[in-house]
C-alpha positions as CSV (number, residue, x, y, z in Angstrom):
1,M,23.7,60.7,-31.6
2,I,24.8,60.6,-27.9
3,E,21.8,58.5,-26.9
4,A,22.3,56.1,-29.8
5,L,26.0,55.7,-28.9
6,N,25.3,55.0,-25.2
7,R,22.6,52.5,-26.1
8,K,24.8,50.6,-28.6
9,F,28.3,50.9,-27.0
10,G,27.8,52.3,-23.5
11,A,27.8,50.7,-20.1
12,P,26.8,52.6,-17.0
13,G,29.8,53.6,-14.9
14,R,32.2,52.0,-17.4
15,I,31.7,53.5,-20.9
16,V,29.8,56.8,-21.2
17,F,29.5,59.1,-24.3
18,K,28.9,62.8,-24.1
19,I,29.1,65.9,-26.3
20,G,32.7,67.3,-26.4
21,H,35.0,69.4,-28.4
22,G,33.5,71.1,-31.5
23,G,30.2,69.5,-30.7
24,Y,31.5,66.0,-31.4
25,P,31.2,63.1,-29.1
26,E,33.7,62.1,-26.4
27,V,33.8,58.8,-24.5
28,A,34.9,58.2,-20.9
29,I,36.0,54.7,-20.0
30,A,36.6,53.6,-16.4
31,N,37.2,50.6,-14.1
32,K,39.0,49.9,-10.9
33,Y,42.4,50.7,-12.4
34,G,41.6,54.2,-13.7
35,T,39.9,56.4,-16.2
36,A,40.5,57.8,-19.7
37,E,38.6,60.2,-22.0
38,I,38.9,60.0,-25.7
39,A,37.6,62.5,-28.3
40,L,36.1,61.1,-31.5
41,L,37.5,64.3,-33.1
42,G,41.0,63.1,-34.0
43,G,40.9,60.1,-31.7
44,N,42.7,62.2,-29.2
45,V,43.1,60.6,-25.8
46,L,42.3,63.7,-23.7
47,S,43.1,62.2,-20.3
48,Y,44.4,59.2,-18.4
49,R,44.3,58.9,-14.7
50,P,45.2,55.8,-12.8
51,T,43.2,55.3,-9.6
52,G,44.7,57.2,-6.7
53,Q,47.2,59.0,-8.8
54,P,47.6,62.4,-10.5
55,P,46.7,62.7,-14.2
56,V,49.3,61.2,-16.5
57,L,48.6,63.5,-19.5
58,F,49.0,67.2,-19.6
59,R,46.0,69.3,-20.6
60,P,46.4,72.8,-22.2
61,A,44.8,75.8,-20.7
62,K,42.5,76.2,-23.7
63,R,40.6,72.9,-23.4
64,D,38.1,73.3,-26.2
65,Y,39.0,73.0,-29.9
66,N,37.5,72.6,-33.3
67,R,38.4,70.5,-36.4
68,A,40.9,73.0,-37.8
69,D,42.8,73.4,-34.6
70,S,46.0,71.7,-33.5
71,V,45.9,70.3,-30.0
72,H,49.0,70.6,-27.8
73,G,48.0,68.2,-25.0
74,G,46.6,64.8,-24.2
75,L,47.7,62.1,-26.6
76,P,47.1,63.1,-30.2
77,V,47.3,60.5,-33.1
78,C,49.6,61.5,-35.8
79,W,48.7,59.7,-39.0
80,P,49.4,58.8,-41.9
81,W,52.6,60.8,-41.4
82,F,54.4,62.2,-38.4
83,G,55.8,65.7,-38.2
84,K,56.9,66.9,-41.6
85,S,57.2,63.4,-43.2
86,G,54.2,64.0,-45.5
87,E,54.2,65.2,-49.1
88,P,55.7,68.7,-49.6
89,G,53.3,71.3,-48.5
90,S,51.2,69.0,-46.3
91,K,50.3,70.0,-42.8
92,P,52.5,68.5,-40.0
93,H,51.3,65.3,-38.2
94,G,48.9,64.2,-40.9
95,F,45.1,64.6,-41.1
96,A,43.7,61.9,-38.8
97,R,43.8,64.4,-35.9
98,L,41.4,66.6,-37.9
99,C,38.9,63.8,-38.8
100,V,36.0,62.4,-36.8
101,F,36.4,58.8,-35.9
102,S,33.4,56.4,-35.8
103,V,32.8,54.0,-33.0
104,R,33.3,50.3,-34.0
105,G,33.0,48.5,-30.7
106,S,33.4,48.4,-26.9
107,Q,33.9,45.8,-24.3
108,Y,34.7,45.4,-20.7
109,S,35.4,42.9,-18.0
110,D,36.6,42.9,-14.4
111,E,40.1,43.7,-15.6
112,M,39.7,46.0,-18.6
113,T,37.5,48.6,-20.4
114,E,38.1,49.2,-24.1
115,V,36.7,51.2,-27.0
116,T,37.5,50.7,-30.7
117,L,37.4,53.7,-33.1
118,G,37.7,53.7,-36.8
119,L,38.4,55.9,-39.8
120,K,38.1,54.9,-43.5
121,S,39.2,56.6,-46.7
122,S,36.6,58.9,-48.2
123,D,36.4,61.7,-50.8
124,E,37.5,64.1,-48.0
125,T,40.6,62.1,-47.1
126,R,41.5,61.4,-50.8
127,S,41.7,65.1,-51.3
128,L,44.4,65.2,-48.7
129,W,46.1,61.8,-49.4
130,P,45.2,59.9,-52.5
131,Y,45.1,56.3,-51.1
132,D,42.5,53.9,-49.7
133,F,42.9,52.7,-46.2
134,D,41.2,51.4,-43.1
135,L,42.5,52.8,-39.7
136,E,41.4,51.2,-36.4
137,F,42.3,52.6,-33.0
138,K,41.8,50.7,-29.8
139,V,42.1,52.4,-26.4
140,C,42.0,50.1,-23.3
141,V,42.3,50.9,-19.6
142,S,43.6,48.0,-17.5
143,M,46.6,48.1,-15.2
144,K,48.0,50.2,-18.0
145,L,46.8,52.4,-20.7
146,N,47.0,50.2,-23.9
147,L,46.9,51.7,-27.4
148,S,46.8,50.0,-30.7
149,L,46.7,51.8,-34.1
150,R,46.2,49.4,-37.1
151,T,46.6,50.6,-40.6
152,R,45.4,48.5,-43.6
153,N,45.9,49.3,-47.2
154,T,42.5,48.7,-48.8
155,G,43.5,50.1,-52.2
156,D,45.2,48.8,-55.3
157,R,48.6,50.5,-55.0
158,P,51.2,50.7,-52.2
159,F,51.6,53.7,-49.9
160,L,54.3,55.0,-47.5
161,L,53.3,55.2,-43.8
162,T,54.9,57.2,-41.0
163,E,52.9,57.8,-37.9
164,G,53.1,58.1,-34.2
165,F,51.5,58.7,-30.8
166,H,52.3,62.2,-29.4
167,P,51.7,61.9,-25.6
168,Y,52.2,65.0,-23.5
169,F,53.3,63.6,-20.2
170,L,52.4,65.7,-17.2
171,V,55.5,66.4,-15.0
172,G,56.0,68.5,-11.9
173,D,58.9,70.4,-13.5
174,R,60.3,69.6,-16.9
175,E,63.8,70.7,-15.9
176,K,63.9,68.0,-13.2
177,A,62.5,65.2,-15.3
178,V,64.8,62.4,-16.6
179,L,64.2,59.9,-19.4
180,R,65.8,56.5,-18.8
181,G,66.5,53.8,-21.5
182,V,68.2,56.0,-24.1
183,D,71.8,55.2,-23.1
184,G,73.9,54.4,-26.2
185,L,71.2,55.3,-28.7
186,S,71.9,57.7,-31.5
187,F,69.8,60.8,-32.2
188,V,69.3,63.8,-34.4
189,D,68.5,67.1,-32.8
190,A,65.9,68.4,-35.2
191,R,66.4,72.0,-34.1
192,D,69.7,72.2,-35.9
193,M,70.0,68.6,-37.4
194,S,73.1,67.9,-35.3
195,E,73.8,64.3,-34.4
196,G,74.9,62.6,-31.3
197,V,74.8,59.5,-29.0
198,F,73.3,59.5,-25.5
199,A,75.6,58.6,-22.7
200,G,73.4,57.7,-19.8
201,D,69.9,59.1,-19.1
202,F,68.5,62.1,-20.8
203,A,67.9,65.0,-18.4
204,A,65.3,67.4,-19.8
205,T,67.1,70.6,-18.6
206,E,66.8,72.4,-22.0
207,P,64.3,72.6,-24.9
208,S,64.5,69.5,-27.0
209,D,63.4,68.0,-30.3
210,H,65.4,64.8,-30.3
211,V,64.7,62.1,-32.9
212,I,66.1,58.9,-31.5
213,T,66.9,55.9,-33.7
214,L,65.7,52.7,-32.1
215,P,67.3,49.3,-32.5
216,D,65.5,46.5,-34.4
217,A,63.7,44.8,-31.5
218,P,60.3,43.4,-30.8
219,K,59.6,46.0,-28.1
220,H,61.1,49.3,-26.9
221,E,60.9,50.3,-23.3
222,F,61.6,53.7,-21.5
223,A,60.8,55.3,-18.2
224,L,60.2,59.0,-17.5
225,L,61.3,59.7,-13.9
226,D,59.6,62.7,-12.1
227,P,61.1,63.6,-8.7
228,V,58.6,66.4,-8.2
229,L,55.4,64.3,-8.6
230,K,57.4,61.3,-7.2
231,R,56.5,58.9,-9.9
232,A,57.8,57.0,-12.9
233,I,55.9,56.6,-16.2
234,A,56.9,53.5,-18.1
235,L,56.4,53.5,-21.9
236,A,56.6,50.4,-24.0
237,S,56.0,50.4,-27.7
238,S,56.3,48.3,-30.9
239,G,55.8,49.1,-34.6
240,N,57.8,52.4,-34.4
241,R,61.4,53.0,-35.6
242,R,62.0,56.2,-33.7
243,L,61.3,57.9,-30.4
244,V,60.9,61.7,-30.3
245,V,61.5,63.7,-27.1
246,W,60.1,67.2,-27.4
247,N,59.5,70.3,-25.4
248,P,59.5,73.9,-26.8
249,G,61.0,75.6,-23.8
250,E,60.5,79.0,-22.3
251,G,59.2,81.8,-24.6
252,N,57.8,79.3,-27.1
253,S,54.3,78.9,-25.7
254,L,51.7,77.4,-28.1
255,P,48.3,79.0,-28.9
256,D,46.4,76.8,-26.6
257,Q,48.9,76.9,-23.7
258,S,49.7,79.3,-20.9
259,P,53.2,80.9,-21.0
260,D,54.6,78.7,-18.3
261,D,53.0,75.4,-19.5
262,W,56.3,74.3,-21.0
263,R,57.4,73.4,-17.5
264,R,54.5,71.0,-17.0
265,F,55.0,68.5,-19.8
266,L,57.6,66.4,-21.7
267,C,56.5,64.7,-24.9
268,V,58.0,61.2,-25.3
269,E,56.6,60.0,-28.6
270,P,56.7,56.5,-30.2
271,A,56.8,57.4,-33.9
272,T,58.3,56.6,-37.2
273,L,60.0,59.4,-39.1
274,W,61.4,60.6,-41.5
275,R,60.2,59.2,-44.8
276,D,63.3,57.0,-45.3
277,A,62.3,55.1,-42.1
278,G,58.7,54.7,-43.1
279,F,56.7,51.5,-43.7
280,T,55.6,50.7,-47.3
281,L,52.3,48.9,-47.2
282,Q,51.3,46.9,-50.3
283,P,47.6,46.4,-51.2
284,G,46.0,44.2,-48.5
285,E,48.9,44.6,-46.0
286,D,48.6,46.1,-42.6
287,H,50.8,47.6,-39.9
288,T,50.1,48.1,-36.2
289,L,51.7,50.6,-33.8
290,V,51.3,49.6,-30.2
291,A,52.0,51.4,-26.9
292,A,51.5,50.8,-23.2
293,I,51.7,53.4,-20.5
294,Q,51.9,52.7,-16.8
295,S,52.4,55.1,-13.9
296,T,54.0,54.1,-10.6
297,L,54.2,56.2,-7.5
298,E,57.3,56.1,-5.4
299,G,56.9,54.3,-2.1
């Protein structure tokens, strides 16, 4: 399989497939601007590193995983629902992260390197979610990491879509990280369902699970400021109605993380939740979630 993928979609030094998690393929894409690795298992963006910079995405201590495992690192795809926005009894964050994506295409130029992955409805997916769909995921390294997740309803009845990207941004110390761009936005703290409005920037000095309501705008822009690693990570998105800021805090380490890993990441997630905020797609309609991530070093 790996040889066939490299023959059809690979390019020496730019697009290379190899065996990865659970024995499924991964693809590394590279150019003068940086590198990224993507697992076909779940479409998880495992890493992104701009040239001359530290990694942008946090990787958990346990780096290998199988189809049944949740991954708390990289940039997982949460689809067709985000968090607990699925049907009662369904697993959080949907089933796409447990599926193996196919490779639909690749391209590169002097300024970009891109791979296109896909997932279609099947008997397996219908046992989890009884709708027909076509999901296409594009990952592109240019001056930024560009992500595009397009959902098309290929069935004969409408369905409700919530979804999101779940990036674990690597930080030097979570307690010193600051998220800019939330001033005046309302939120729900999902830990206790309390409500509030941000006054100024968000300082990540405590555990968080804030679900932020975004204004109706063509694009949403935020910046994660990291004084320890001396950089700013800019995040721009469209096609999402919420932004989630999450970190479990001390004493809540996850199965694939070390006890102190909570200090090393902050999740800032372009998403749509809960169900009352979802997108209803009629037969033949499609919806696209887009995000761009750019890291800039101070000085």
